[in-house]
PAMIMAR-376086 format. One line per field, with one value per atom (N, C-alpha, C): residue in one letter; x, y, z; residue number from 1. Coordinates in steps of 0.2 Angstrom, whole numbers, plus 5000, padded with zeros to 4 digits. Layout:
<rs>
res	[A / ...]
east	[X / ...]
north	[Y / ...]
up	[Z / ...]
n	[NUM / ...]
</rs>
This chain:
<rs>
res	[M / M / M / S / S / S / P / P / P / W / W / W / F / F / F / E / E / E / R / R / R / R / R / R / Q / Q / Q / T / T / T / E / E / E / S / S / S / V / V / V / P / P / P / V / V / V / S / S / S / S / S / S / V / V / V / H / H / H / Y / Y / Y / V / V / V / S / S / S / A / A / A / I / I / I / A / A / A / T / T / T / I / I / I / R / R / R / A / A / A / T / T / T / R / R / R / S / S / S / Q / Q / Q / V / V / V / W / W / W / N / N / N / F / F / F / I / I / I / K / K / K / P / P / P / A / A / A / E / E / E / N / N / N / S / S / S / V / V / V / L / L / L / V / V / V / D / D / D / P / P / P / E / E / E / V / V / V / V / V / V / R / R / R / G / G / G / F / F / F / S / S / S / T / T / T / P / P / P / G / G / G / T / T / T / D / D / D / G / G / G / K / K / K / G / G / G / E / E / E / I / I / I / Q / Q / Q / V / V / V / F / F / F / I / I / I / S / S / S / V / V / V / R / R / R / D / D / D / G / G / G / A / A / A / E / E / E / S / S / S / V / V / V / S / S / S / A / A / A / I / I / I / E / E / E / V / V / V / E / E / E / H / H / H / E / E / E / V / V / V / P / P / P / Y / Y / Y / E / E / E / L / L / L / A / A / A / V / V / V / T / T / T / R / R / R / T / T / T / L / L / L / G / G / G / D / D / D / P / P / P / D / D / D / P / P / P / S / S / S / A / A / A / R / R / R / S / S / S / R / R / R / D / D / D / F / F / F / L / L / L / Q / Q / Q / D / D / D / A / A / A / G / G / G / D / D / D / D / D / D / A / A / A / T / T / T / I / I / I / L / L / L / E / E / E / H / H / H / G / G / G / L / L / L / Y / Y / Y / F / F / F / T / T / T / W / W / W / P / P / P / G / G / G / E / E / E / A / A / A / A / A / A / G / G / G / Y / Y / Y / F / F / F / S / S / S / H / H / H / Y / Y / Y / E / E / E / H / H / H / Q / Q / Q / Y / Y / Y / R / R / R / L / L / L / H / H / H / C / C / C / Q / Q / Q / Q / Q / Q / Y / Y / Y / V / V / V / E / E / E / R / R / R / V / V / V / K / K / K / A / A / A / V / V / V / M / M / M / E / E / E / R / R / R / D / D / D / P / P / P / I / I / I / S / S / S / A / A / A / A / A / A / T / T / T / V / V / V / Q / Q / Q / A / A / A]
east	[5162 / 5160 / 5157 / 5152 / 5149 / 5154 / 5154 / 5159 / 5157 / 5151 / 5149 / 5153 / 5156 / 5160 / 5167 / 5169 / 5177 / 5180 / 5186 / 5189 / 5194 / 5194 / 5197 / 5203 / 5208 / 5215 / 5213 / 5214 / 5212 / 5219 / 5218 / 5224 / 5226 / 5233 / 5235 / 5236 / 5234 / 5235 / 5240 / 5245 / 5251 / 5250 / 5254 / 5253 / 5255 / 5252 / 5254 / 5261 / 5264 / 5270 / 5273 / 5276 / 5279 / 5286 / 5286 / 5292 / 5295 / 5301 / 5304 / 5308 / 5307 / 5311 / 5314 / 5319 / 5323 / 5327 / 5329 / 5333 / 5338 / 5344 / 5349 / 5351 / 5354 / 5357 / 5362 / 5368 / 5373 / 5373 / 5372 / 5370 / 5376 / 5378 / 5383 / 5381 / 5380 / 5377 / 5378 / 5379 / 5379 / 5373 / 5373 / 5367 / 5363 / 5365 / 5360 / 5356 / 5360 / 5357 / 5352 / 5353 / 5348 / 5342 / 5344 / 5337 / 5333 / 5337 / 5333 / 5329 / 5330 / 5326 / 5321 / 5322 / 5317 / 5312 / 5314 / 5310 / 5304 / 5304 / 5298 / 5293 / 5287 / 5282 / 5282 / 5282 / 5282 / 5287 / 5292 / 5297 / 5295 / 5289 / 5287 / 5285 / 5283 / 5281 / 5287 / 5293 / 5300 / 5301 / 5299 / 5301 / 5296 / 5289 / 5284 / 5279 / 5279 / 5276 / 5268 / 5266 / 5258 / 5256 / 5261 / 5260 / 5260 / 5254 / 5254 / 5254 / 5253 / 5255 / 5256 / 5261 / 5262 / 5264 / 5261 / 5261 / 5261 / 5264 / 5263 / 5258 / 5254 / 5248 / 5252 / 5248 / 5251 / 5253 / 5257 / 5258 / 5264 / 5265 / 5271 / 5276 / 5282 / 5288 / 5292 / 5292 / 5296 / 5291 / 5292 / 5288 / 5280 / 5276 / 5269 / 5268 / 5271 / 5270 / 5265 / 5261 / 5256 / 5258 / 5259 / 5261 / 5256 / 5252 / 5247 / 5249 / 5247 / 5249 / 5243 / 5242 / 5237 / 5239 / 5237 / 5240 / 5234 / 5237 / 5232 / 5235 / 5230 / 5232 / 5227 / 5228 / 5224 / 5217 / 5219 / 5214 / 5210 / 5211 / 5207 / 5212 / 5209 / 5212 / 5211 / 5216 / 5216 / 5220 / 5218 / 5222 / 5225 / 5231 / 5234 / 5238 / 5239 / 5242 / 5247 / 5252 / 5257 / 5258 / 5260 / 5262 / 5269 / 5273 / 5280 / 5280 / 5282 / 5281 / 5288 / 5293 / 5300 / 5305 / 5308 / 5313 / 5320 / 5325 / 5331 / 5334 / 5334 / 5335 / 5342 / 5343 / 5348 / 5349 / 5346 / 5348 / 5342 / 5336 / 5331 / 5324 / 5320 / 5312 / 5309 / 5304 / 5299 / 5291 / 5288 / 5281 / 5276 / 5270 / 5265 / 5259 / 5256 / 5250 / 5244 / 5241 / 5235 / 5230 / 5226 / 5221 / 5223 / 5229 / 5232 / 5229 / 5226 / 5223 / 5228 / 5235 / 5240 / 5242 / 5242 / 5244 / 5251 / 5255 / 5263 / 5266 / 5261 / 5265 / 5268 / 5275 / 5278 / 5283 / 5285 / 5291 / 5297 / 5302 / 5308 / 5313 / 5316 / 5322 / 5327 / 5334 / 5340 / 5345 / 5348 / 5354 / 5360 / 5365 / 5372 / 5377 / 5383 / 5388 / 5391 / 5393 / 5397 / 5405 / 5406 / 5413 / 5412 / 5418 / 5418 / 5412 / 5409 / 5401 / 5397 / 5397 / 5391 / 5387 / 5382 / 5376 / 5373 / 5373 / 5369 / 5362 / 5357 / 5350 / 5347 / 5344 / 5340 / 5333 / 5329 / 5322 / 5319 / 5315 / 5313 / 5305 / 5302 / 5295 / 5293 / 5290 / 5288 / 5281 / 5278 / 5272 / 5270 / 5264 / 5262 / 5260 / 5262 / 5260 / 5255 / 5249 / 5244 / 5246 / 5246 / 5248 / 5245 / 5238 / 5234 / 5237 / 5241 / 5243 / 5250 / 5253 / 5260 / 5262 / 5258 / 5261 / 5262 / 5261 / 5261 / 5267 / 5269 / 5274 / 5280 / 5284 / 5289 / 5287 / 5281 / 5279 / 5277 / 5274 / 5274 / 5279 / 5283 / 5289 / 5294 / 5293 / 5297 / 5294 / 5287 / 5285 / 5286 / 5285 / 5287 / 5296 / 5299 / 5306 / 5307 / 5303 / 5303 / 5301 / 5297 / 5295 / 5299 / 5304 / 5309 / 5315 / 5316 / 5322 / 5320 / 5314 / 5313 / 5313 / 5311 / 5311 / 5319 / 5323 / 5330 / 5333 / 5331 / 5334 / 5331 / 5325 / 5323 / 5326 / 5327 / 5330 / 5337 / 5340 / 5347 / 5347 / 5343 / 5342 / 5342 / 5337 / 5336 / 5342 / 5344 / 5350 / 5356 / 5358 / 5364 / 5364 / 5358 / 5357 / 5359 / 5357 / 5359 / 5357 / 5361 / 5361 / 5359 / 5362 / 5361 / 5354 / 5352 / 5345 / 5340 / 5341 / 5337 / 5335 / 5340 / 5338 / 5335 / 5334 / 5331 / 5324 / 5323 / 5316 / 5311 / 5306 / 5299 / 5293 / 5289 / 5283 / 5278]
north	[5535 / 5528 / 5524 / 5520 / 5515 / 5510 / 5508 / 5502 / 5497 / 5495 / 5489 / 5488 / 5495 / 5494 / 5496 / 5496 / 5497 / 5491 / 5491 / 5485 / 5484 / 5478 / 5476 / 5473 / 5473 / 5469 / 5463 / 5458 / 5451 / 5448 / 5444 / 5441 / 5435 / 5436 / 5430 / 5424 / 5419 / 5412 / 5409 / 5406 / 5404 / 5397 / 5396 / 5391 / 5384 / 5379 / 5372 / 5371 / 5367 / 5365 / 5357 / 5355 / 5348 / 5347 / 5344 / 5344 / 5337 / 5337 / 5330 / 5330 / 5325 / 5324 / 5316 / 5316 / 5310 / 5308 / 5301 / 5301 / 5295 / 5294 / 5289 / 5285 / 5280 / 5275 / 5270 / 5270 / 5266 / 5260 / 5254 / 5248 / 5242 / 5239 / 5234 / 5228 / 5229 / 5223 / 5225 / 5221 / 5223 / 5225 / 5229 / 5232 / 5226 / 5220 / 5215 / 5212 / 5212 / 5210 / 5215 / 5221 / 5226 / 5225 / 5226 / 5226 / 5219 / 5214 / 5208 / 5207 / 5212 / 5212 / 5217 / 5224 / 5228 / 5228 / 5224 / 5223 / 5219 / 5212 / 5209 / 5212 / 5212 / 5215 / 5211 / 5204 / 5200 / 5202 / 5206 / 5208 / 5214 / 5217 / 5224 / 5222 / 5217 / 5215 / 5216 / 5215 / 5216 / 5223 / 5228 / 5235 / 5240 / 5238 / 5242 / 5238 / 5241 / 5237 / 5237 / 5240 / 5240 / 5235 / 5234 / 5229 / 5221 / 5219 / 5211 / 5206 / 5208 / 5204 / 5209 / 5206 / 5210 / 5205 / 5206 / 5202 / 5205 / 5202 / 5205 / 5201 / 5205 / 5203 / 5199 / 5193 / 5189 / 5193 / 5191 / 5195 / 5198 / 5204 / 5208 / 5208 / 5208 / 5210 / 5216 / 5220 / 5226 / 5232 / 5235 / 5241 / 5238 / 5241 / 5239 / 5235 / 5231 / 5227 / 5230 / 5226 / 5230 / 5225 / 5229 / 5226 / 5228 / 5224 / 5225 / 5224 / 5228 / 5228 / 5227 / 5223 / 5223 / 5226 / 5231 / 5233 / 5234 / 5234 / 5235 / 5241 / 5246 / 5252 / 5254 / 5254 / 5256 / 5250 / 5244 / 5239 / 5238 / 5243 / 5244 / 5241 / 5236 / 5233 / 5238 / 5239 / 5242 / 5239 / 5240 / 5238 / 5243 / 5244 / 5248 / 5244 / 5247 / 5244 / 5250 / 5248 / 5252 / 5249 / 5253 / 5252 / 5254 / 5249 / 5251 / 5254 / 5261 / 5266 / 5265 / 5264 / 5264 / 5260 / 5255 / 5251 / 5250 / 5251 / 5249 / 5244 / 5237 / 5233 / 5234 / 5233 / 5234 / 5241 / 5246 / 5253 / 5258 / 5257 / 5262 / 5260 / 5261 / 5260 / 5266 / 5268 / 5273 / 5269 / 5271 / 5269 / 5274 / 5272 / 5277 / 5273 / 5275 / 5272 / 5273 / 5267 / 5268 / 5270 / 5276 / 5279 / 5285 / 5286 / 5293 / 5299 / 5303 / 5309 / 5314 / 5313 / 5318 / 5315 / 5319 / 5316 / 5315 / 5320 / 5319 / 5314 / 5312 / 5307 / 5301 / 5301 / 5295 / 5293 / 5287 / 5285 / 5283 / 5284 / 5282 / 5279 / 5273 / 5270 / 5271 / 5272 / 5273 / 5269 / 5265 / 5261 / 5263 / 5264 / 5265 / 5261 / 5259 / 5256 / 5261 / 5258 / 5262 / 5260 / 5255 / 5252 / 5247 / 5242 / 5236 / 5233 / 5231 / 5228 / 5231 / 5237 / 5242 / 5245 / 5247 / 5250 / 5257 / 5262 / 5268 / 5267 / 5267 / 5266 / 5274 / 5276 / 5282 / 5281 / 5283 / 5282 / 5290 / 5291 / 5298 / 5297 / 5304 / 5305 / 5311 / 5311 / 5317 / 5317 / 5325 / 5325 / 5333 / 5334 / 5340 / 5344 / 5350 / 5354 / 5360 / 5360 / 5365 / 5372 / 5376 / 5383 / 5387 / 5384 / 5388 / 5385 / 5380 / 5377 / 5379 / 5384 / 5386 / 5387 / 5389 / 5391 / 5385 / 5378 / 5372 / 5367 / 5371 / 5366 / 5363 / 5367 / 5364 / 5358 / 5359 / 5353 / 5346 / 5347 / 5341 / 5339 / 5343 / 5341 / 5337 / 5339 / 5335 / 5329 / 5328 / 5321 / 5317 / 5319 / 5315 / 5313 / 5317 / 5315 / 5310 / 5311 / 5306 / 5299 / 5299 / 5293 / 5290 / 5293 / 5291 / 5289 / 5293 / 5291 / 5284 / 5283 / 5276 / 5271 / 5272 / 5267 / 5264 / 5269 / 5267 / 5264 / 5267 / 5264 / 5256 / 5255 / 5248 / 5244 / 5246 / 5241 / 5240 / 5245 / 5244 / 5239 / 5240 / 5236 / 5228 / 5227 / 5220 / 5218 / 5222 / 5219 / 5218 / 5223 / 5221 / 5216 / 5215 / 5209 / 5202 / 5201 / 5195 / 5197 / 5200 / 5201 / 5196 / 5189 / 5184 / 5182 / 5181 / 5178 / 5184 / 5190 / 5195 / 5195 / 5194 / 5195 / 5189 / 5184 / 5178 / 5177 / 5182 / 5180 / 5183 / 5179 / 5181 / 5176 / 5179 / 5175 / 5171]
up	[5345 / 5343 / 5348 / 5347 / 5351 / 5353 / 5359 / 5361 / 5357 / 5354 / 5351 / 5344 / 5342 / 5335 / 5336 / 5342 / 5343 / 5342 / 5339 / 5338 / 5344 / 5347 / 5353 / 5351 / 5354 / 5353 / 5356 / 5352 / 5355 / 5357 / 5363 / 5366 / 5361 / 5360 / 5356 / 5359 / 5357 / 5360 / 5358 / 5362 / 5360 / 5355 / 5351 / 5346 / 5350 / 5348 / 5350 / 5347 / 5351 / 5348 / 5350 / 5346 / 5348 / 5351 / 5356 / 5360 / 5361 / 5363 / 5364 / 5370 / 5374 / 5380 / 5380 / 5383 / 5384 / 5390 / 5390 / 5396 / 5392 / 5395 / 5393 / 5399 / 5397 / 5402 / 5398 / 5401 / 5399 / 5403 / 5398 / 5401 / 5399 / 5405 / 5403 / 5400 / 5393 / 5388 / 5382 / 5377 / 5370 / 5367 / 5362 / 5359 / 5357 / 5354 / 5353 / 5359 / 5364 / 5371 / 5373 / 5373 / 5375 / 5370 / 5364 / 5359 / 5360 / 5360 / 5362 / 5368 / 5372 / 5378 / 5378 / 5374 / 5374 / 5368 / 5363 / 5357 / 5358 / 5362 / 5363 / 5368 / 5366 / 5370 / 5377 / 5376 / 5382 / 5389 / 5386 / 5391 / 5396 / 5393 / 5397 / 5404 / 5406 / 5412 / 5417 / 5415 / 5419 / 5420 / 5415 / 5416 / 5418 / 5418 / 5420 / 5425 / 5432 / 5436 / 5435 / 5431 / 5429 / 5424 / 5420 / 5414 / 5418 / 5416 / 5418 / 5412 / 5406 / 5400 / 5394 / 5390 / 5383 / 5379 / 5373 / 5367 / 5360 / 5355 / 5348 / 5345 / 5341 / 5337 / 5331 / 5329 / 5324 / 5318 / 5314 / 5308 / 5307 / 5306 / 5304 / 5310 / 5309 / 5314 / 5311 / 5316 / 5313 / 5311 / 5307 / 5304 / 5303 / 5306 / 5306 / 5312 / 5315 / 5321 / 5326 / 5328 / 5333 / 5340 / 5345 / 5352 / 5357 / 5361 / 5365 / 5372 / 5377 / 5384 / 5388 / 5393 / 5399 / 5405 / 5407 / 5414 / 5419 / 5425 / 5431 / 5434 / 5435 / 5439 / 5443 / 5450 / 5456 / 5454 / 5453 / 5453 / 5447 / 5442 / 5436 / 5430 / 5426 / 5421 / 5415 / 5410 / 5404 / 5399 / 5392 / 5387 / 5383 / 5381 / 5376 / 5370 / 5365 / 5360 / 5356 / 5354 / 5350 / 5344 / 5339 / 5332 / 5331 / 5329 / 5327 / 5320 / 5321 / 5314 / 5310 / 5313 / 5310 / 5314 / 5311 / 5314 / 5311 / 5314 / 5312 / 5316 / 5315 / 5320 / 5324 / 5331 / 5334 / 5335 / 5333 / 5333 / 5336 / 5332 / 5333 / 5332 / 5336 / 5335 / 5337 / 5332 / 5334 / 5334 / 5339 / 5340 / 5342 / 5340 / 5342 / 5346 / 5350 / 5354 / 5349 / 5348 / 5344 / 5348 / 5345 / 5348 / 5352 / 5352 / 5356 / 5354 / 5357 / 5354 / 5352 / 5354 / 5352 / 5345 / 5340 / 5333 / 5333 / 5337 / 5337 / 5342 / 5346 / 5351 / 5348 / 5350 / 5348 / 5354 / 5354 / 5358 / 5354 / 5356 / 5353 / 5357 / 5355 / 5358 / 5354 / 5356 / 5351 / 5355 / 5352 / 5354 / 5351 / 5355 / 5351 / 5355 / 5353 / 5356 / 5361 / 5367 / 5372 / 5372 / 5368 / 5370 / 5375 / 5376 / 5380 / 5382 / 5377 / 5377 / 5381 / 5380 / 5384 / 5379 / 5381 / 5376 / 5379 / 5375 / 5377 / 5375 / 5380 / 5378 / 5379 / 5374 / 5374 / 5373 / 5378 / 5377 / 5377 / 5372 / 5372 / 5370 / 5371 / 5370 / 5366 / 5360 / 5356 / 5359 / 5361 / 5362 / 5360 / 5359 / 5357 / 5364 / 5364 / 5370 / 5368 / 5370 / 5368 / 5370 / 5366 / 5368 / 5374 / 5374 / 5381 / 5387 / 5387 / 5393 / 5394 / 5391 / 5392 / 5398 / 5403 / 5410 / 5414 / 5411 / 5415 / 5412 / 5406 / 5403 / 5407 / 5411 / 5414 / 5419 / 5422 / 5426 / 5422 / 5417 / 5412 / 5409 / 5407 / 5404 / 5409 / 5415 / 5420 / 5420 / 5420 / 5421 / 5415 / 5409 / 5403 / 5404 / 5406 / 5407 / 5412 / 5419 / 5423 / 5420 / 5416 / 5413 / 5409 / 5405 / 5401 / 5406 / 5411 / 5415 / 5419 / 5421 / 5425 / 5420 / 5414 / 5409 / 5408 / 5406 / 5405 / 5412 / 5416 / 5424 / 5425 / 5423 / 5424 / 5419 / 5413 / 5408 / 5410 / 5412 / 5415 / 5421 / 5425 / 5432 / 5429 / 5426 / 5423 / 5419 / 5415 / 5410 / 5414 / 5418 / 5422 / 5428 / 5430 / 5434 / 5431 / 5425 / 5421 / 5413 / 5410 / 5402 / 5398 / 5399 / 5395 / 5395 / 5402 / 5404 / 5402 / 5403 / 5402 / 5394 / 5391 / 5383 / 5380 / 5385 / 5381 / 5385 / 5390 / 5394 / 5390 / 5389 / 5384 / 5387 / 5390 / 5393 / 5388]
n	[1 / 1 / 1 / 2 / 2 / 2 / 3 / 3 / 3 / 4 / 4 / 4 / 5 / 5 / 5 / 6 / 6 / 6 / 7 / 7 / 7 / 8 / 8 / 8 / 9 / 9 / 9 / 10 / 10 / 10 / 11 / 11 / 11 / 12 / 12 / 12 / 13 / 13 / 13 / 14 / 14 / 14 / 15 / 15 / 15 / 16 / 16 / 16 / 17 / 17 / 17 / 18 / 18 / 18 / 19 / 19 / 19 / 20 / 20 / 20 / 21 / 21 / 21 / 22 / 22 / 22 / 23 / 23 / 23 / 24 / 24 / 24 / 25 / 25 / 25 / 26 / 26 / 26 / 27 / 27 / 27 / 28 / 28 / 28 / 29 / 29 / 29 / 30 / 30 / 30 / 31 / 31 / 31 / 32 / 32 / 32 / 33 / 33 / 33 / 34 / 34 / 34 / 35 / 35 / 35 / 36 / 36 / 36 / 37 / 37 / 37 / 38 / 38 / 38 / 39 / 39 / 39 / 40 / 40 / 40 / 41 / 41 / 41 / 42 / 42 / 42 / 43 / 43 / 43 / 44 / 44 / 44 / 45 / 45 / 45 / 46 / 46 / 46 / 47 / 47 / 47 / 48 / 48 / 48 / 49 / 49 / 49 / 50 / 50 / 50 / 51 / 51 / 51 / 52 / 52 / 52 / 53 / 53 / 53 / 54 / 54 / 54 / 55 / 55 / 55 / 56 / 56 / 56 / 57 / 57 / 57 / 58 / 58 / 58 / 59 / 59 / 59 / 60 / 60 / 60 / 61 / 61 / 61 / 62 / 62 / 62 / 63 / 63 / 63 / 64 / 64 / 64 / 65 / 65 / 65 / 66 / 66 / 66 / 67 / 67 / 67 / 68 / 68 / 68 / 69 / 69 / 69 / 70 / 70 / 70 / 71 / 71 / 71 / 72 / 72 / 72 / 73 / 73 / 73 / 74 / 74 / 74 / 75 / 75 / 75 / 76 / 76 / 76 / 77 / 77 / 77 / 78 / 78 / 78 / 79 / 79 / 79 / 80 / 80 / 80 / 81 / 81 / 81 / 82 / 82 / 82 / 83 / 83 / 83 / 84 / 84 / 84 / 85 / 85 / 85 / 86 / 86 / 86 / 87 / 87 / 87 / 88 / 88 / 88 / 89 / 89 / 89 / 90 / 90 / 90 / 91 / 91 / 91 / 92 / 92 / 92 / 93 / 93 / 93 / 94 / 94 / 94 / 95 / 95 / 95 / 96 / 96 / 96 / 97 / 97 / 97 / 98 / 98 / 98 / 99 / 99 / 99 / 100 / 100 / 100 / 101 / 101 / 101 / 102 / 102 / 102 / 103 / 103 / 103 / 104 / 104 / 104 / 105 / 105 / 105 / 106 / 106 / 106 / 107 / 107 / 107 / 108 / 108 / 108 / 109 / 109 / 109 / 110 / 110 / 110 / 111 / 111 / 111 / 112 / 112 / 112 / 113 / 113 / 113 / 114 / 114 / 114 / 115 / 115 / 115 / 116 / 116 / 116 / 117 / 117 / 117 / 118 / 118 / 118 / 119 / 119 / 119 / 120 / 120 / 120 / 121 / 121 / 121 / 122 / 122 / 122 / 123 / 123 / 123 / 124 / 124 / 124 / 125 / 125 / 125 / 126 / 126 / 126 / 127 / 127 / 127 / 128 / 128 / 128 / 129 / 129 / 129 / 130 / 130 / 130 / 131 / 131 / 131 / 132 / 132 / 132 / 133 / 133 / 133 / 134 / 134 / 134 / 135 / 135 / 135 / 136 / 136 / 136 / 137 / 137 / 137 / 138 / 138 / 138 / 139 / 139 / 139 / 140 / 140 / 140 / 141 / 141 / 141 / 142 / 142 / 142 / 143 / 143 / 143 / 144 / 144 / 144 / 145 / 145 / 145 / 146 / 146 / 146 / 147 / 147 / 147 / 148 / 148 / 148 / 149 / 149 / 149 / 150 / 150 / 150 / 151 / 151 / 151 / 152 / 152 / 152 / 153 / 153 / 153 / 154 / 154 / 154 / 155 / 155 / 155 / 156 / 156 / 156 / 157 / 157 / 157 / 158 / 158 / 158 / 159 / 159 / 159 / 160 / 160 / 160 / 161 / 161 / 161 / 162 / 162 / 162 / 163 / 163 / 163 / 164 / 164 / 164 / 165 / 165 / 165 / 166 / 166 / 166 / 167 / 167 / 167 / 168 / 168 / 168 / 169 / 169 / 169 / 170 / 170 / 170 / 171 / 171 / 171]
</rs>
């Protein structure tokens, strides 16, 4: 038979999959103090060195709320916005970045009491990993986890420096 008509075994491409990574920190502050610090977009300037301004658009608070962030990275200014998709005040917030090409990309903040006026903050990220990039997964997973760890550590540092003032700071 001619090679033109031979059926070739096609190499299977791994299927894309959704993953979740997170990091936690125990913060010496009440759950309401931590929530009142991480909820307002204005406080993002205190935990992300690239953010120079954060604000919520007028209108909805909670589910449907849009928060806008102006950042400067390597001298270039950029604007990003997130939408709050789900919120349980003082406990859970799930957001998505508007315009993100990854339809599964979400950020999740979860708070729980840790006793003695302490709070466990878990910050996590959902993301789609394309099957054709499977060989690089561990490197990227590490980067996503590092981002989560930096966030919870920065929140902890600000909150433990002065939890009362941190929870009331809004630009």
